[in-house]
C-alpha positions, 0 to 999 in steps of 0.5 A: 897421074903421077902421085905426090907426097900429099897422096901418101899415108906412109909417114916419112922419117929422116934417117941420119945423124948430121945434127944441122941437117936434122935441125933443118929437116925438123922445120918441115912438118911432113918429116914425122920422125927421125932415126939414127944408128951407130954407123950413121953417127960414125959417118957424121963424125959423132964422138960423144953418143949421149951428148949428141943424142941430148942435143937432138932431143933438146932441139926436137922434142915433139917427134919420135927419134930412135937411138940404137944400143951398141952393146953385144950382150943382152944384159948390156943391151938392157942397161943401155936401153934403160939409159937411152929411154930416160933421155926423152919421152919421144925416144925409141930404143933400137934393138938389133934382131940378134947379137953379132953371134946370131943369138935372137934378141926376142926375150930382151925385146919382150922384157923391154916392151912390156916394161914400157920401153918403146922398142924399134926392132932393127935389122930384120930381113925375113918374114920369120924374123917379123913374126917372132919379133911381133909376138915378142913385142905384142901387148907391150908399149908402142913399138916399131919393126924395121925391115931393111927392104933396100938391103933385101933388094940389094940381094936381087930379091923383090922386097915387096912380098916381104913387106906386104907379108909383114904388114899382114903379120902386124895387122892384129897388133895396132901397137906395132908399126912397120918401117920400110928401112934402108930406102934406096930411091924416091919410088920406094915411098910409093911402094911402101905406101902401096903395101901399107907400111906405116913408116919409111926412113929416108936418108938426108941425101935422098930427101934432097931428091924429093923436089924431082917428084913429078918432074917432066921427063923431057925437061929432066933429059935436057937438064941432064944433057946440059949438066954433062956439057957443063961439067966437060966444059968446066973441066977443059976437056979437049980432043982437038 
């Protein structure tokens, strides 16, 4: 039997930075949180980081929302994290697993988590990174670890063993939640759920595909044929 959203234990977080879309998605109770990053903000045309973040938090005060630091030195990241966390009680601060020189952010994440700041450790790809990050965050504030399963798959590797291993590494630490990040297709929701991920981030355009879940494949085939035909007709293509 085809699974449905109602069967999922994994929490769905909307991943994006378009304010209007975020507000519309906030009306859906099954959207349990939100994530952003500087690349998504740039794509959405966000010009003022703090103004945008405060608008989002004023409109969505009841669900966790992640905002990312963008400094490249650890003292700068710490200052930004302390400023960002002060914007709202539902804020998680995204800290990249390293800076652009590949230097680990583990000490910084440890200091932040143990000072009460909820960290979303981001851009992890390997189990070694998960293990070290979990050790750094353990015993501190509630935190998340985002493993970029979709980007792992982009390299031709199966992300499921990595995600299953990450779930096992986090099991002794109930204050830590694993995020399946960089989702590529709706089937990933069920994969994330099957290995025990706590959260999956889903882009706004991919969330638009959720009504297709369980759709009859013969009907979908016919709809696809009709769409191709209609596009050719409206374009005025001729081979006569």
